C-alpha positions as CSV (number, residue, x, y, z in Angstrom):
1,M,97.7,120.9,86.4
2,K,101.4,119.6,84.8
3,R,102.6,121.6,87.6
4,G,101.0,120.0,90.1
5,V,102.0,116.7,89.1
6,I,106.0,117.2,88.3
7,I,106.1,118.7,91.9
8,F,103.7,115.3,93.4
9,I,106.6,113.0,91.0
10,I,109.4,115.2,92.6
11,V,108.5,114.4,96.1
12,I,107.6,111.2,96.2
13,C,111.1,110.8,94.5
14,F,113.1,112.3,97.4
15,I,110.6,110.6,99.9
16,S,111.4,107.7,98.2
17,A,115.0,108.0,97.7
18,V,116.1,108.5,101.3
19,N,113.5,105.1,102.2
20,A,114.8,103.1,99.2
21,Q,117.3,101.4,100.0
22,E,115.7,98.8,102.2
23,Y,111.8,99.1,101.1
24,K,108.5,97.9,102.9
25,N,106.2,97.4,99.7
26,G,106.3,97.6,95.9
27,I,103.8,96.9,93.3
28,G,104.5,96.7,89.9
29,I,104.3,94.5,86.8
30,T,105.8,91.1,85.6
31,A,106.5,89.3,82.5
32,G,107.6,86.1,81.2
33,Y,105.5,82.8,80.2
34,S,102.8,85.1,82.0
35,V,102.3,89.1,82.3
36,G,100.3,90.2,85.1
37,I,100.5,92.8,88.5
38,T,103.0,92.4,91.6
39,Y,102.4,93.0,95.3
40,K,105.7,92.7,97.3
41,H,105.1,93.5,101.4
42,F,108.0,92.6,103.5
43,E,107.2,91.4,106.9
44,S,110.5,91.6,108.4
45,E,114.3,92.8,106.6
46,K,114.3,89.1,105.6
47,V,110.9,87.9,105.0
48,G,108.2,89.0,102.0
49,L,104.6,87.8,100.8
50,E,104.3,88.2,97.4
51,A,101.1,88.4,95.7
52,L,100.5,88.3,91.7
53,F,97.4,88.4,89.2
54,T,98.7,86.9,86.1
55,T,96.8,86.2,82.2
56,R,97.9,83.7,80.5
57,W,96.1,81.2,78.1
58,D,93.1,83.4,77.8
59,G,92.7,83.3,81.6
60,F,94.3,84.4,85.1
61,G,95.8,83.3,88.1
62,F,96.4,84.1,91.4
63,T,99.9,82.9,93.1
64,G,101.0,83.6,96.9
65,L,104.2,83.7,98.1
66,Y,106.8,83.6,101.2
67,E,109.7,84.8,100.2
68,V,113.3,84.9,102.3
69,H,115.8,87.6,100.7
70,N,119.4,87.5,101.5
71,Q,122.4,89.8,100.7
72,V,124.5,88.5,97.6
73,F,127.4,89.0,96.5
74,D,128.2,91.7,99.2
75,V,126.7,94.3,97.3
76,E,124.0,96.5,99.1
77,R,120.4,96.6,97.5
78,L,121.0,93.1,95.3
79,K,119.5,90.3,97.0
80,W,118.4,86.9,96.1
81,Y,115.6,85.3,97.5
82,Y,113.6,81.8,97.8
83,G,110.3,80.4,99.0
84,G,107.3,79.1,98.2
85,G,103.5,79.1,98.2
86,V,100.3,78.8,96.3
87,H,98.2,79.2,93.3
88,I,94.8,78.9,91.4
89,G,94.4,79.8,87.8
90,F,91.3,79.6,85.6
91,Y,92.2,78.7,82.0
92,N,89.9,78.6,78.5
93,G,91.1,74.8,76.9
94,D,91.1,76.4,73.7
95,H,94.1,78.4,74.2
96,T,96.5,75.9,76.4
97,P,99.3,73.2,75.4
98,W,97.4,70.5,77.3
99,G,93.5,71.6,77.1
100,E,90.5,69.9,74.7
101,P,88.7,72.7,72.6
102,H,86.1,74.7,74.4
103,T,87.0,73.6,77.7
104,A,87.1,75.6,80.9
105,Y,90.3,74.8,83.3
106,T,91.0,75.7,86.9
107,V,94.3,74.4,88.5
108,V,95.1,74.8,92.0
109,G,98.8,73.9,92.9
110,I,102.0,74.7,94.8
111,D,104.8,76.6,93.8
112,G,108.1,77.3,94.6
113,I,110.4,80.4,93.6
114,I,113.9,81.6,93.4
115,G,114.9,85.2,91.8
116,I,117.2,88.0,92.1
117,E,116.5,91.9,92.9
118,Y,117.9,95.0,93.0
119,T,116.4,98.3,94.4
120,F,117.9,101.5,93.3
121,S,119.2,104.1,95.9
122,E,118.7,107.2,93.4
123,V,115.3,106.4,92.3
124,P,112.1,104.3,93.7
125,I,112.6,101.4,91.3
126,N,113.2,98.2,91.9
127,L,114.3,95.5,89.0
128,G,114.0,91.5,89.4
129,M,114.1,87.8,87.9
130,A,112.4,84.8,88.9
131,W,112.4,81.8,88.1
132,K,108.9,79.9,89.7
133,P,108.3,75.9,89.3
134,V,105.0,75.0,89.6
135,I,103.0,71.5,90.2
136,D,99.6,71.8,89.0
137,L,97.6,68.9,91.7
138,T,93.9,69.6,90.1
139,G,92.5,70.5,86.5
140,N,96.1,69.3,85.1
141,P,98.2,67.4,87.3
142,G,101.6,68.1,86.4
143,L,104.9,69.7,86.6
144,W,105.9,73.6,84.3
145,S,107.9,76.3,85.1
146,E,106.9,80.0,84.7
147,G,110.3,82.7,84.6
148,G,110.1,86.6,84.3
149,F,111.1,89.4,84.9
150,T,109.7,92.3,87.2
151,F,109.7,96.3,87.4
152,R,108.4,98.0,90.4
153,F,107.6,101.0,92.3
154,V,108.8,100.6,96.1
155,F,107.8,102.6,98.8
């Protein structure tokens, strides 16, 4: 069993190392004010779509983002990106800084994003960090922000 797992990992790393310079899909974790799962898919060389499922304030949220990627500092595999999207979240008022005790909140809003990421050529790994300003339109109207780091397996 262990031998099969080791062979599988070596094959994945070899295949991904050949293609790691530019990736089509990436899945991993995001951590900052919120913690969760991130999935990014590239529609073209510069256009990526990202989906986030995060937890915060004894609740969870979904975010969809449209992102434009560009090379930065003439460094291969180092990209900066910007974009926007929408979110919906379901939170417990007992644990939010603005909520009423024993009250559930559903928030819907719009998001911006600006970030930077690096994809390694030797291993199928992508690391990034981003800042995401958010405007809640319902539930708790107002402006706030999120930020965090991402770790993705790319393929």
